[in-house]
C-alpha positions as CSV (number, residue, x, y, z in Angstrom):
1,M,54.3,51.7,-46.6
2,N,51.0,50.2,-48.2
3,K,47.8,51.8,-49.0
4,S,45.9,50.7,-45.8
5,D,48.7,52.8,-43.8
6,F,48.5,56.0,-45.9
7,D,44.9,55.1,-45.6
8,H,45.1,55.1,-41.9
9,F,47.4,57.9,-41.4
10,R,45.2,60.3,-43.9
11,K,42.8,59.8,-41.2
12,L,44.6,61.1,-38.7
13,L,45.6,64.2,-40.5
14,L,42.1,64.9,-41.3
15,K,40.9,64.4,-38.1
16,E,43.8,66.8,-36.6
17,R,43.5,69.5,-38.9
18,K,39.3,69.4,-38.1
19,R,40.4,70.1,-34.8
20,L,42.7,73.0,-35.6
21,L,39.9,74.7,-38.0
22,E,37.7,74.4,-35.1
23,E,40.0,75.3,-32.7
24,L,41.1,78.4,-35.0
25,G,37.3,79.3,-35.3
26,W,36.9,79.5,-31.7
27,V,40.3,81.4,-31.1
28,E,38.3,84.3,-33.9
29,A,35.1,84.3,-32.8
30,N,36.6,84.9,-29.5
31,Y,39.4,87.4,-29.8
32,I,40.1,88.3,-32.7
33,G,39.1,92.1,-33.7
34,K,37.4,92.0,-30.7
35,S,38.3,95.0,-27.7
36,G,39.5,94.3,-24.4
37,R,35.6,95.8,-23.6
38,D,34.0,92.7,-26.0
39,T,35.8,90.2,-24.4
40,S,35.7,91.1,-20.8
41,G,31.8,92.4,-20.5
42,E,32.7,95.7,-19.7
43,I,30.7,98.6,-21.0
44,S,33.7,100.8,-21.2
45,S,36.9,100.1,-23.2
46,F,38.9,101.3,-20.4
47,P,39.8,98.8,-17.6
48,V,38.8,100.3,-14.8
49,H,42.0,97.9,-12.8
50,P,45.3,98.3,-13.8
51,A,45.4,94.1,-12.9
52,D,42.7,94.4,-16.3
53,V,45.0,95.5,-18.7
54,G,47.4,93.0,-17.8
55,T,45.0,90.4,-18.0
56,D,43.3,91.3,-21.3
57,S,47.2,91.5,-23.1
58,M,47.6,88.2,-21.7
59,E,44.0,86.8,-23.3
60,M,45.5,88.9,-26.5
61,E,48.8,87.1,-26.7
62,K,47.6,83.8,-25.6
63,A,45.0,84.1,-28.7
64,Y,47.7,84.9,-30.8
65,L,49.9,81.9,-29.9
66,I,47.5,79.1,-30.0
67,G,45.9,80.8,-33.7
68,S,50.2,81.2,-34.6
69,A,50.7,77.2,-34.0
70,S,47.9,75.9,-35.2
71,S,48.5,77.9,-38.5
72,E,51.9,76.2,-38.4
73,T,50.6,72.8,-37.8
74,L,47.9,73.2,-40.3
75,E,50.7,73.8,-42.8
76,D,52.2,70.7,-41.7
77,I,49.5,69.1,-41.9
78,D,48.4,70.1,-45.5
79,E,52.3,69.5,-46.8
80,A,51.9,65.6,-45.1
81,L,48.8,65.2,-47.4
82,Q,50.6,66.7,-50.3
83,R,53.2,63.9,-49.0
84,I,50.5,61.1,-49.1
85,E,49.3,61.8,-52.6
86,T,53.0,61.7,-53.7
87,G,53.4,58.7,-52.1
88,D,56.6,60.5,-50.2
89,Y,54.7,60.3,-47.0
90,G,56.8,58.5,-43.6
91,K,59.9,59.3,-45.3
92,C,62.4,62.0,-43.9
93,V,62.6,64.8,-46.1
94,E,66.3,65.8,-44.9
95,C,67.6,62.0,-45.4
96,G,64.9,60.2,-47.1
97,Q,65.1,57.6,-44.1
98,E,61.8,55.9,-43.2
99,I,60.1,57.9,-40.7
100,S,59.7,55.0,-37.9
101,R,55.5,54.4,-37.3
102,E,55.4,55.0,-33.7
103,R,57.3,58.9,-34.3
104,L,54.0,59.2,-37.4
105,E,51.5,57.6,-34.9
106,A,52.6,60.2,-32.2
107,V,53.1,63.1,-34.8
108,P,52.0,62.3,-38.1
109,Y,52.6,65.4,-39.7
110,A,56.2,64.7,-38.8
111,K,58.6,65.7,-41.9
112,L,62.3,64.9,-40.0
113,C,63.6,61.3,-38.7
114,L,64.2,61.5,-35.2
115,H,67.8,61.5,-35.9
116,C,67.0,64.6,-38.5
117,K,64.7,66.2,-35.6
118,A,67.4,65.7,-32.8
119,K,70.0,67.0,-35.1
120,A,67.6,70.5,-36.2
121,E,67.1,70.9,-32.8
122,E,70.6,70.7,-31.3
123,N,71.3,73.2,-34.3
124,L,68.6,75.6,-32.9
125,G,70.0,75.5,-29.5
126,A,73.6,76.4,-31.2
């Protein structure tokens, strides 16, 4: 991988990092630390209908899952940016082989080649 490749992937990673930070900001602004009343616009914090309880819970769970997944991806992006700085970007952290450009274009923060990724997923399912 040459300097222009590193620059290309650094830009992709920074763009995705910015998008995730904006997404986390939206989740925080709209869900974190707010009661059901705040998110629903109701006057009382007690839902009027039992289905509202489920809806409130589902929305809070969805916000948590989005935030959690975004935080994990941000960590992966930061690690990938660090690997660019050290010159290790594009190499599988497991076997040391080159990660295909196609994979990096699809998932620029990938740290495993397809073979090692498949093996890791297989071990999770076992």
